[in-house]
C-alpha positions as CSV (number, residue, x, y, z in Angstrom):
1,M,67.7,103.5,1.6
2,N,64.7,104.3,3.8
3,K,63.1,107.3,5.4
4,L,61.9,107.1,8.9
5,V,58.9,109.3,9.5
6,R,59.6,111.7,12.4
7,Q,56.0,111.6,13.7
8,P,54.0,108.6,12.5
9,L,51.4,109.7,10.0
10,Q,47.8,108.4,10.4
11,L,46.6,106.3,7.5
12,S,43.4,105.0,6.2
13,V,43.7,101.2,5.7
14,N,41.3,98.5,4.5
15,E,42.2,95.5,6.5
16,S,41.3,91.8,6.6
17,E,39.3,90.2,9.5
18,S,42.7,89.2,11.0
19,H,43.8,92.9,10.8
20,E,46.3,92.5,8.0
21,P,46.4,95.5,5.6
22,L,44.8,94.9,2.2
23,A,44.9,98.5,0.8
24,I,46.5,101.7,2.1
25,R,45.7,105.3,1.2
26,H,49.1,106.6,0.3
27,Q,49.9,110.0,-1.4
28,G,46.3,110.7,-2.0
29,R,45.2,107.4,-3.6
30,W,44.4,103.9,-2.6
31,R,47.1,101.4,-3.2
32,R,46.6,97.6,-3.0
33,V,49.0,95.7,-0.8
34,E,50.7,93.2,-3.1
35,A,52.6,91.4,-0.4
36,V,53.2,91.4,3.4
37,L,57.0,91.1,3.5
38,S,57.2,90.8,7.3
39,H,55.0,91.1,10.4
40,W,55.8,91.5,14.1
41,R,54.2,92.7,17.3
42,M,56.0,95.2,19.6
43,H,55.3,96.1,23.2
44,Q,56.7,99.6,24.0
45,E,57.2,101.5,27.3
46,W,55.2,98.9,29.2
47,W,56.4,100.5,32.5
48,K,54.7,103.8,31.7
49,R,51.6,102.8,29.9
50,P,50.9,99.8,27.7
51,V,51.5,100.3,24.0
52,E,51.0,97.3,21.8
53,R,51.4,97.6,18.0
54,D,51.4,95.2,15.1
55,Y,54.0,96.2,12.5
56,F,53.9,95.3,8.8
57,R,56.5,95.8,6.1
58,V,54.4,95.7,2.9
59,R,54.9,96.2,-0.9
60,L,52.2,98.3,-2.4
61,D,51.2,98.4,-6.1
62,G,53.6,100.7,-7.8
63,A,56.6,99.0,-6.1
64,V,56.4,101.2,-2.9
65,I,57.7,99.4,0.2
66,C,56.7,100.8,3.5
67,E,56.4,100.0,7.1
68,V,53.0,100.6,8.8
69,F,51.6,99.7,12.2
70,R,48.3,99.2,13.8
71,D,47.7,100.2,17.4
72,V,46.1,97.2,19.0
73,A,44.1,99.2,21.5
74,S,42.7,101.8,19.2
75,G,42.7,100.0,15.9
76,G,44.3,103.1,14.3
77,W,46.9,102.8,11.5
78,C,50.1,104.9,11.0
79,L,52.9,105.1,8.5
80,Q,56.4,104.6,10.2
81,R,58.9,104.2,7.3
82,V,59.1,104.4,3.5
83,Y,61.8,102.5,1.6
84,D,63.1,103.6,-1.8
């Protein structure tokens, strides 16, 4: 089961030099990324304005699995989905 976040929530993320998430502030505390389960780049609505995002499905300490993305242009991070 998973929960898609209606409006992506902005996140604080510590990232590597190659922009992979290392730790995510989730539910009021920092959680270490134990594993990157998958990674993909998405180009959306290119005909209106370019939107390019790097998505990561990650497992955080405490066994939380979530999907986050990094906006390539701004460098900002958001939470997209939480799996239970």
